[in-house]
C-alpha positions as MATLAB code, in Angstrom:
seq = 'MAAKLDTRAPPLRPTRAIRAILTMLAHSPFTTLSLLLPLLAYSASLVLGNGETPVCLSPGFRILLDEHTAGLPLPHDLKAAVKRTEMALKDHGHAYLSPTAGREFFSKRKDNSTEDLAACEHVLTALHLALDPNVLGGAKAIPSILSSAVAPAESRPELEAYRLSVPLDGPATISAKTALGLFRGLTTFEQLWYSVPISHPSEHGSSGTSYTVLSRPDSLAASQQLPLGSSGSQGPAKTSTLPPQMLDAMAMVKLNVFHWHITDSNSPHQKYSEDEVRMIVQYAGERGIDVVLEIDTPGHTAIVAESHPDLVACYERTPFNTYAHQPPAGQLRFADPRVADFVSGVFTASAGLSGSRYFSTGGDELNVACMMEDEPTTELLDRNGWTLDEALDDFTRKTHATLIGLGKTPLVWQEMVLDHGPMWSLSRDTIVDIWKDSRDARAVLDRGYKIVHAPADYFYLDCGQGGWIAKEGGGNSWCDPFKSWARMYSFNPYENVDEAQKELVIGGQASLWAEQTDETNFETVMWPRAAAVAELFWTGSSGGRFPRSSVEALPRMHDIRYRMVESGVRAVPLQPYWCALRPGACVEGK';
ca = [
      30.230   36.535  -28.984;
      28.509   37.360  -25.737;
      26.069   34.902  -24.269;
      22.500   36.098  -24.007;
      20.463   35.366  -20.899;
      17.081   33.773  -21.768;
      14.743   35.533  -19.422;
      11.842   33.377  -20.584;
      13.231   30.392  -18.641;
      11.980   29.641  -15.138;
      14.385   30.318  -12.255;
      16.520   27.366  -11.282;
      14.888   25.414   -8.474;
      17.068   24.658   -5.446;
      17.761   21.056   -4.648;
      15.622   19.356   -1.997;
      18.294   19.606    0.674;
      18.940   23.356   -0.020;
      15.261   24.074   -0.289;
      14.716   22.576    3.130;
      17.295   24.955    4.570;
      15.663   27.903    2.819;
      12.285   26.917    4.228;
      13.668   26.823    7.817;
      15.310   30.192    7.440;
      12.207   31.877    5.952;
       9.392   30.147    7.843;
       6.746   32.537    6.499;
       3.127   31.953    7.584;
       2.150   32.741    4.055;
       3.640   29.604    2.549;
       1.061   26.803    2.550;
       0.109   23.880    0.361;
      -3.122   24.507   -1.497;
      -5.284   22.080   -3.387;
      -6.212   23.767   -6.634;
      -8.607   21.360   -8.309;
      -9.347   22.730  -11.823;
      -6.316   20.801  -13.071;
      -7.198   17.120  -13.056;
      -5.072   14.611  -11.190;
      -2.620   12.791  -13.321;
      -3.907    9.462  -14.691;
      -7.305    9.813  -13.069;
      -9.856    7.678  -14.926;
     -12.994    9.467  -13.722;
     -13.416   12.651  -11.774;
     -16.658   13.530   -9.954;
     -17.580   16.806   -8.252;
     -17.006   20.388   -9.380;
     -13.488   20.627   -8.037;
     -13.513   24.428   -7.921;
     -13.010   25.211   -4.233;
      -9.441   25.357   -2.948;
      -8.461   23.675    0.315;
      -5.290   23.954    2.322;
      -3.336   21.186    3.892;
      -3.095   21.534    7.678;
       0.387   21.715    9.234;
      -0.834   18.857   11.361;
      -2.062   16.753    8.500;
      -1.894   13.007    9.044;
      -2.519    9.832    7.023;
      -4.470    7.282    9.104;
      -5.579    3.717    8.681;
      -9.335    3.225    8.713;
     -10.827    1.609   11.831;
     -12.083   -1.423    9.896;
      -8.513   -2.514    9.234;
      -6.743   -0.936   12.202;
      -6.508   -4.298   13.919;
      -4.376   -5.781   11.198;
      -0.603   -5.226   10.817;
       0.174   -2.786    8.046;
       2.575   -4.249    5.449;
       6.026   -2.740    5.554;
       5.971   -1.374    2.015;
       2.672    0.420    2.594;
       3.953    1.933    5.836;
       6.987    3.194    3.863;
       4.719    4.553    1.121;
       2.638    6.457    3.645;
       5.773    7.941    5.205;
       7.141    8.948    1.758;
       3.788   10.690    0.960;
       3.778   12.556    4.214;
       7.398   13.684    3.732;
       6.764   14.709    0.158;
       3.759   16.865    1.255;
       5.786   18.548    3.977;
       8.680   19.118    1.517;
       6.415   20.332   -1.240;
       7.485   23.130   -3.584;
       5.599   22.601   -6.818;
       3.845   25.770   -7.908;
       0.583   25.919   -9.827;
       1.302   26.661  -13.450;
      -0.300   29.983  -14.105;
       1.027   33.561  -14.398;
      -0.075   34.205  -10.793;
       0.975   30.802   -9.482;
      -2.525   29.854   -8.256;
      -3.263   33.025   -6.336;
      -6.202   33.709   -8.671;
      -8.190   30.972   -6.825;
      -8.116   33.109   -3.666;
      -9.038   36.407   -5.263;
     -11.772   38.466   -3.635;
     -12.560   40.087   -6.962;
     -14.718   38.881   -9.772;
     -11.914   39.514  -12.279;
      -9.641   37.115  -10.274;
      -7.232   39.934   -9.558;
      -4.520   38.929   -7.181;
      -4.201   42.323   -5.536;
      -6.719   41.435   -2.804;
      -6.470   37.786   -1.624;
      -8.727   35.910    0.729;
      -7.382   33.618    3.361;
      -7.663   29.866    2.828;
     -11.053   28.980    4.348;
     -10.925   25.203    4.108;
      -8.342   23.059    5.736;
      -7.758   19.338    5.354;
      -6.419   17.682    8.488;
      -6.399   13.997    7.656;
      -6.472   11.349    4.940;
      -7.995    7.985    5.892;
      -6.920    4.727    4.132;
      -9.626    2.087    4.019;
      -9.403   -1.450    2.760;
     -12.603   -3.297    1.801;
     -13.361   -5.481    4.825;
     -15.164   -8.055    2.628;
     -11.982   -8.607    0.695;
      -9.848   -9.017    3.828;
     -12.161  -11.740    5.210;
     -10.368  -13.500    8.055;
      -6.912  -12.380    6.988;
      -4.335  -12.054    9.711;
      -2.341   -9.490    7.833;
      -2.850   -7.120    4.932;
      -1.054   -8.402    1.809;
       1.794   -6.179    0.714;
       2.048   -3.894   -2.285;
       4.728   -6.183   -3.727;
       2.522   -9.237   -3.492;
      -0.091   -7.561   -5.731;
       2.471   -6.099   -8.077;
       3.413   -9.574   -9.273;
      -0.118  -10.833   -9.716;
      -1.266  -12.038  -13.117;
      -1.821   -9.277  -15.673;
      -5.536  -10.081  -15.956;
      -6.159   -9.349  -12.303;
      -4.102   -6.160  -12.073;
      -6.847   -3.679  -13.030;
      -8.927   -4.704   -9.994;
      -5.911   -4.917   -7.705;
      -4.784   -1.389   -8.640;
      -8.229    0.258   -8.466;
      -8.908    2.884   -5.856;
     -11.405    5.580   -4.896;
     -10.081    8.946   -3.677;
     -12.616   11.375   -2.122;
     -12.231   14.837   -0.754;
     -15.680   15.589    0.591;
     -17.365   18.814    1.628;
     -16.552   18.091    5.248;
     -14.485   15.651    7.183;
     -11.294   13.868    6.215;
     -10.289   12.794    2.721;
     -10.432    9.029    2.100;
      -8.762    6.485   -0.190;
     -10.537    3.184   -0.402;
      -9.269    0.087   -2.204;
      -9.279   -3.645   -2.132;
      -5.494   -3.963   -1.782;
      -2.471   -2.218   -0.435;
      -1.431   -1.671   -4.049;
      -4.699    0.185   -4.740;
      -4.053    2.366   -1.649;
      -0.595    3.085   -2.933;
      -1.898    4.226   -6.353;
      -4.372    6.447   -4.515;
      -1.574    7.945   -2.394;
       0.275    8.772   -5.641;
      -2.700   10.612   -7.073;
      -3.396   12.416   -3.771;
       0.181   13.687   -3.626;
      -0.205   15.140   -7.112;
      -3.297   17.194   -6.268;
      -1.288   19.677   -4.178;
       0.451   22.899   -5.098;
       2.509   25.420   -3.155;
       0.669   28.792   -3.145;
       1.750   31.877   -1.165;
      -1.481   32.554    0.856;
      -2.333   32.365    4.512;
      -4.688   29.925    6.300;
      -6.644   30.402    9.547;
      -5.455   27.452   11.587;
      -4.961   23.771   11.568;
      -8.436   23.329   12.886;
     -11.653   23.213   10.883;
     -12.156   20.322    8.550;
     -14.043   21.311    5.490;
     -13.052   20.790    1.866;
     -14.334   20.493   -1.620;
     -16.556   18.018   -3.368;
     -14.041   16.016   -5.382;
     -13.917   12.360   -6.058;
     -11.444   10.382   -8.228;
     -12.447    6.821   -9.287;
      -9.400    5.265  -10.937;
      -8.191    1.892  -12.156;
      -5.965    0.846  -14.996;
      -7.891   -0.018  -18.141;
      -7.997   -3.666  -19.021;
      -5.578   -3.045  -21.869;
      -3.133   -1.487  -19.435;
      -2.626   -4.535  -17.205;
       0.902   -4.329  -18.474;
       2.225   -0.764  -18.815;
       5.870   -1.522  -19.408;
       9.067    0.410  -19.517;
      11.795   -1.767  -21.019;
      15.382   -0.738  -20.439;
      18.175   -2.292  -22.444;
      20.721   -1.703  -19.641;
      23.137   -4.223  -21.106;
      23.896   -2.222  -24.178;
      25.626    0.715  -22.494;
      29.323    0.989  -23.019;
      29.977    3.699  -20.380;
      32.491    3.336  -17.621;
      29.927    3.468  -14.828;
      27.929    0.310  -14.130;
      24.329    0.763  -15.067;
      23.061   -0.711  -11.786;
      23.250    2.903  -10.592;
      20.249    3.659  -12.933;
      17.092    1.842  -11.841;
      16.160    3.202   -8.289;
      15.436    6.793   -9.320;
      13.966    5.572  -12.599;
      11.633    3.271  -10.612;
      10.506    6.231   -8.368;
       9.585    8.168  -11.525;
       7.790    5.151  -13.027;
       5.666    4.828   -9.835;
       4.929    8.552  -10.012;
       3.037    7.961  -13.316;
       1.800    4.455  -12.468;
       3.902    2.532  -14.900;
       3.602   -0.901  -13.484;
       6.063   -3.219  -15.324;
       9.813   -2.907  -15.725;
      10.822   -5.120  -18.606;
      14.524   -5.510  -18.113;
      16.603   -6.552  -21.094;
      19.333   -7.518  -18.763;
      21.774   -9.450  -21.016;
      23.246   -8.768  -24.532;
      26.383   -9.104  -26.621;
      27.795   -5.858  -25.127;
      29.172   -4.730  -21.802;
      30.988   -7.915  -20.633;
      32.529   -6.217  -17.646;
      29.424   -4.361  -16.442;
      27.721   -7.043  -14.392;
      24.812   -7.196  -11.965;
      25.294   -9.484   -9.058;
      22.296  -11.626   -7.963;
      21.980   -9.548   -4.811;
      21.827   -6.308   -6.867;
      19.112   -7.760   -9.080;
      17.083   -8.892   -6.051;
      17.518   -5.442   -4.555;
      16.130   -3.755   -7.629;
      13.259   -6.226   -7.852;
      12.370   -5.567   -4.188;
      12.562   -1.758   -4.588;
      10.404   -1.929   -7.701;
       7.798   -4.212   -6.074;
       7.407   -1.935   -3.106;
       6.405    0.726   -5.637;
       3.895   -1.450   -7.458;
       6.233   -2.371  -10.312;
       6.580   -5.914  -11.626;
      10.161   -6.620  -12.842;
      10.110   -8.875  -15.888;
      13.576  -10.177  -16.772;
      14.650  -10.825  -20.280;
      17.424  -13.216  -21.308;
      17.454  -12.736  -25.068;
      18.061  -15.994  -27.053;
      19.328  -17.244  -29.382;
      20.505  -13.943  -30.846;
      22.423  -11.208  -29.031;
      24.408  -13.829  -27.193;
      28.012  -13.281  -28.307;
      29.038  -12.835  -24.672;
      28.404  -16.529  -24.015;
      31.541  -17.327  -26.111;
      33.687  -15.869  -23.289;
      32.891  -18.878  -21.177;
      31.378  -21.446  -23.619;
      32.953  -20.796  -27.036;
      31.733  -24.149  -28.415;
      28.085  -23.030  -27.965;
      28.361  -19.851  -30.123;
      28.440  -19.447  -33.876;
      30.320  -16.793  -35.928;
      31.746  -15.161  -32.736;
      33.107  -11.678  -33.627;
      33.076  -12.589  -37.342;
      33.329   -9.678  -39.735;
      31.959   -7.771  -41.470;
      29.556   -7.733  -38.544;
      26.572   -6.530  -40.607;
      26.650   -9.794  -42.592;
      26.408  -11.912  -39.460;
      24.606   -9.787  -36.946;
      22.357   -6.720  -36.590;
      25.028   -4.965  -34.462;
      28.544   -5.770  -33.294;
      29.891   -8.051  -32.039;
      28.564  -10.928  -34.107;
      27.709  -14.222  -32.336;
      24.599  -16.227  -31.515;
      23.831  -19.541  -29.966;
      24.117  -22.776  -31.920;
      20.542  -23.622  -31.043;
      20.415  -26.846  -33.172;
      22.920  -28.291  -30.656;
      21.005  -29.992  -27.786;
      23.745  -28.853  -25.369;
      22.656  -25.234  -26.031;
      19.108  -25.955  -24.953;
      20.408  -27.557  -21.737;
      22.706  -24.578  -21.139;
      19.944  -21.976  -21.706;
      17.507  -23.946  -19.587;
      20.002  -23.823  -16.816;
      20.441  -20.048  -17.207;
      16.653  -19.584  -17.158;
      16.346  -21.688  -14.090;
      19.035  -19.667  -12.240;
      17.590  -16.336  -13.393;
      13.850  -16.943  -12.985;
      14.030  -17.080   -9.193;
      15.503  -13.537   -9.001;
      12.102  -12.016   -9.565;
       8.675  -13.043   -8.318;
       7.091  -11.984  -11.614;
       4.780  -14.464  -13.376;
       6.459  -13.520  -16.588;
       9.948  -14.035  -18.146;
      11.097  -12.902  -21.608;
      13.176  -15.172  -23.868;
      13.601  -12.544  -26.521;
      13.947  -14.113  -29.959;
      14.537  -11.029  -32.029;
      16.977  -10.383  -34.865;
      18.156  -13.924  -35.493;
      20.761  -13.838  -38.320;
      20.272  -16.613  -40.813;
      23.609  -16.114  -42.617;
      25.470  -16.715  -39.395;
      23.747  -20.035  -38.812;
      23.892  -21.334  -42.378;
      27.610  -20.631  -42.677;
      28.311  -22.316  -39.372;
      29.485  -25.878  -40.064;
      28.533  -27.484  -36.724;
      24.955  -26.077  -37.163;
      24.494  -27.244  -40.765;
      25.827  -30.749  -39.814;
      23.200  -30.966  -37.058;
      20.449  -29.740  -39.331;
      21.341  -32.457  -41.905;
      21.590  -35.192  -39.271;
      18.143  -34.350  -37.809;
      16.505  -33.603  -41.139;
      15.595  -30.118  -39.866;
      15.195  -26.748  -41.440;
      16.671  -23.888  -39.451;
      13.165  -22.858  -38.344;
      12.415  -26.381  -37.155;
      15.608  -26.377  -35.092;
      14.631  -23.096  -33.547;
      11.166  -24.509  -32.746;
      12.788  -27.531  -30.962;
      15.087  -25.232  -28.989;
      12.171  -23.007  -27.971;
      10.039  -26.030  -26.984;
      12.707  -27.224  -24.570;
      13.609  -23.840  -23.107;
      10.036  -22.661  -22.738;
       9.090  -25.920  -21.069;
      11.673  -25.094  -18.376;
      10.111  -21.691  -17.716;
       6.540  -23.032  -17.724;
       7.660  -25.717  -15.252;
       8.886  -22.879  -13.019;
       5.472  -21.204  -13.155;
       6.524  -18.502  -15.634;
       4.624  -17.295  -18.716;
       7.064  -16.669  -21.630;
       7.297  -13.329  -23.482;
       8.843  -13.105  -26.920;
       9.571  -10.476  -29.540;
       7.352  -10.475  -32.619;
       9.776  -12.351  -34.942;
       9.161  -15.568  -33.022;
       5.617  -15.537  -34.339;
       5.975  -13.864  -37.726;
       9.402  -14.755  -39.205;
       9.999  -18.452  -38.650;
       6.973  -20.370  -39.951;
       4.716  -22.350  -37.625;
       6.221  -22.262  -34.098;
       4.384  -25.084  -32.373;
       6.503  -24.485  -29.321;
       4.799  -21.199  -28.502;
       1.836  -21.944  -26.242;
      -1.247  -19.796  -26.534;
      -0.359  -18.145  -23.183;
       2.807  -16.676  -24.726;
       2.811  -12.884  -24.771;
       4.230  -11.126  -27.885;
       5.968   -7.753  -27.878;
       5.229   -5.834  -31.109;
       8.294   -3.733  -31.772;
       9.093   -3.270  -35.418;
       5.968   -1.501  -36.680;
       2.540   -0.898  -35.252;
       0.978   -2.485  -38.342;
       2.452   -5.853  -37.350;
       0.048   -6.179  -34.424;
      -2.828   -7.448  -36.489;
      -0.843  -10.377  -37.896;
       0.061  -11.588  -34.376;
      -3.492  -11.118  -33.073;
      -4.821  -13.140  -36.035;
      -2.739  -16.008  -34.742;
      -4.443  -15.738  -31.347;
      -1.628  -14.420  -29.183;
      -1.774  -11.750  -26.509;
       0.260   -8.714  -27.351;
       1.949   -5.734  -25.797;
       2.200   -2.667  -28.036;
       5.833   -1.493  -28.245;
       6.166   -0.352  -31.861;
       9.247    1.663  -32.825;
       7.174    4.000  -34.975;
       5.499    5.267  -31.776;
       7.153    4.151  -28.563;
      10.974    3.894  -29.078;
      12.543    6.583  -26.861;
      15.948    6.325  -28.470;
      14.808    7.076  -32.029;
      16.260   10.286  -33.387;
      19.545   10.110  -31.479;
      21.440    9.470  -34.683;
      23.096    6.336  -35.859;
      25.652    4.906  -33.456;
      27.463    2.723  -36.071;
      30.256    5.024  -37.174;
      30.527    6.130  -40.844;
      31.831    9.087  -42.600;
      29.495   12.076  -42.171;
      27.425   10.232  -39.624;
      23.933    8.868  -40.135;
      20.407    8.718  -38.828;
      19.106    6.216  -36.334;
      17.224    3.327  -37.986;
      13.878    4.405  -36.536;
      14.013    8.116  -37.252;
      12.435   10.551  -36.627;
      12.414   11.426  -32.920;
       9.176   10.300  -31.298;
       7.633   13.234  -29.442;
       5.353   12.718  -26.522;
       2.451   13.981  -28.592;
       3.222   11.310  -31.225;
       3.187    8.625  -28.470;
      -0.035    9.976  -27.043;
      -1.734    9.769  -30.487;
      -1.386    5.991  -30.645;
      -4.586    3.977  -31.025;
      -4.150    0.580  -29.321;
      -7.226   -0.759  -31.233;
      -6.291    0.395  -34.687;
      -7.229   -2.402  -37.116;
      -8.189   -4.690  -34.192;
     -11.434   -6.613  -34.321;
     -13.765   -6.355  -31.322;
     -13.168   -9.988  -30.412;
      -9.424   -9.408  -30.438;
      -9.381   -6.435  -28.041;
      -9.078   -8.736  -25.011;
      -5.767   -9.947  -26.406;
      -4.259   -6.361  -26.256;
      -3.000   -6.400  -22.664;
      -0.754   -3.350  -22.551;
       1.775   -1.000  -23.994;
       5.356    0.039  -23.366;
       7.832    2.746  -24.073;
      11.248    1.309  -24.811;
      14.680    2.672  -24.107;
      17.702    0.934  -25.533;
      21.000    1.880  -24.085;
      23.457    2.045  -26.929;
      23.630    5.787  -26.563;
      22.140    6.117  -23.099;
      23.698    5.708  -19.712;
      23.382    7.277  -16.210;
      24.311   10.711  -17.590;
      21.288   11.097  -19.862;
      18.708    8.378  -19.385;
      16.320   10.662  -17.514;
      16.296   13.328  -20.211;
      15.729   10.709  -22.896;
      12.902    9.018  -20.891;
      10.990   11.822  -19.194;
       8.413   13.192  -19.508;
       7.659   11.304  -22.780;
       7.124    7.979  -21.022;
       4.523    9.645  -18.859;
       2.358   10.186  -21.934;
       2.448    6.413  -22.561;
       1.498    5.746  -18.960;
      -1.564    8.015  -19.130;
      -2.550    6.589  -22.546;
      -2.666    3.003  -21.359;
      -3.820    3.624  -17.771;
      -6.956    5.438  -18.815;
      -7.471    3.204  -21.899;
     -10.961    3.228  -23.293;
     -12.330    5.032  -20.208;
     -10.289    8.089  -21.195;
     -12.313    8.675  -24.355;
     -12.025    7.886  -27.972;
      -8.765    7.172  -29.761;
      -6.699    8.943  -30.945;
      -6.401   11.158  -27.870;
      -5.962   14.889  -28.006;
      -2.394   15.858  -27.121;
      -3.519   19.512  -26.937;
      -6.012   18.635  -24.188;
      -3.325   16.617  -22.394;
      -0.671   19.321  -22.613;
      -1.460   21.073  -19.251;
      -1.200   17.679  -17.476;
       2.090   16.934  -19.171;
       3.524   20.282  -18.122;
       2.331   19.654  -14.573;
       3.938   16.167  -14.327;
       7.100   17.468  -15.947;
       7.526   20.208  -13.331;
       6.648   17.839  -10.544;
       9.384   15.489  -11.774;
      11.883   18.328  -11.845;
      10.814   19.286   -8.301;
      11.565   15.707   -7.230;
      14.996   15.706   -8.767;
      14.248   14.042  -12.064;
      15.876   15.691  -15.103;
      12.764   15.711  -17.261;
      13.037   17.958  -20.317;
      10.708   20.942  -20.938;
       7.945   20.561  -23.438;
       7.537   24.277  -24.256;
       8.946   27.589  -23.072;
       7.990   28.352  -19.457;
       5.758   31.169  -20.662;
       3.633   28.623  -22.494;
       3.521   26.235  -19.554;
       1.929   29.024  -17.482;
      -0.680   29.757  -20.117;
      -2.530   26.548  -21.302;
      -3.779   27.093  -24.762;
      -1.676   30.160  -25.565;
       0.947   28.169  -27.540;
      -1.359   26.024  -29.599;
      -1.305   26.188  -33.384;
      -4.183   28.215  -34.729;
      -5.072   29.895  -31.490;
];
């Protein structure tokens, strides 16, 4: 059978390096970067001004520090961010998504015909960055992006807020209270530009269009997380090759927390050194991302038996589905006081690898059969007069005390609150990840805990990949069906939440577990779906009523997808290219 060429698909885009060569060979004066404002900036909370007049970016465009802060040293990570933005704008190739690639905005005719195009009349020569001088006070240096990225969740909306303005004349400006806010503004500014084949008069003349973006994460988005279960991958390549490019893409859509499930029962030979973890934490922080490490206990800990076999119950016992949720079986003998000492030591050693205020201790999928058939555990329960839940409470009290003493706020999965009776060890500051079902959120909120929405029925990226436990004829994944970006975008964070409880909803997360994901496919599984979650929680209540309209958001999702592809991210298409060029043409009923 002969293969058929799909002429509906867009032409393959050259890589960045090849594209740079092509640009040098064909330095046409008709290739410029044009600001086409009818398409809103990604993740913008509020847009002011008509945004209908295009403006071109001058070949001599520069990003400058405002005179009010010019006397202070610029933090290294903000300097690097400015340089990355300038380079990205110079190396820009993203086309406006329309059949005429944006040329319609330069038409001299009322019917927007592109047969007769006008030159670009307005040219932007500079972008000024301005920090609020009242906030700086008598500071001797501007605090770094990283220092704000690890601030408490409650203060993040203010720290990430910015104002971006492209006025009728003069330079564009981004004003903020922090370097992190300026960084978020730079991200939006970069995403306002498109490559359009028109000419411009010169690099002189400084007029533009009335366009202002006021943006800050909604209060419920203080923690927009992207957890990655990197420890579950069985592939030959070490997964430490994954995070850097993933972190760049996260910053692109303003996801601000990387919840890293860094240990599990799997992958005993795929290790991260402390230096590698610190490098990833540093890289993330410079891009406004807080890295929250998770050492899952007491379940998912079979690997501990490799070095401390006396601390682990039912190690590799079969059949695994009797003693664990996935192979290999094995979990900590948490009734043994030596286990609490061991785990406290691990937490102490790990907590210092990230400057985050938060640290996850897991607590999901504890297998009761494993513990109740473990003779050392049942002897300790009898000796102390404990139930299994009481032993777990004592273990959690000791290990969480270690974290709190180190200045960390514990995070746990929902079972720690809902499945083990009263857990007096969980302080009211503990943050709870809701993962099993979105309907479980109310029960946790009723107990007074802060939550992060991560329900599998909306936000699990690996759902629909098929079951990975082998059986004849195969099987479905436990959380089928596949969760489309539109399904994720339809989530209502305040469904069945009382008004007084809304302040306890601090964020949301899209989760990717790595049983069937490694460096070969993680980008296609993740993007652009996780971008929908980013917009949902960044804009929050300021973005309108819930549930949001995925049809209204579709043009923005197309735009960010093609921007990701342009930057080298293997984000999957949402619709045929013909549809991406014609917003509204591929909508049911239209």
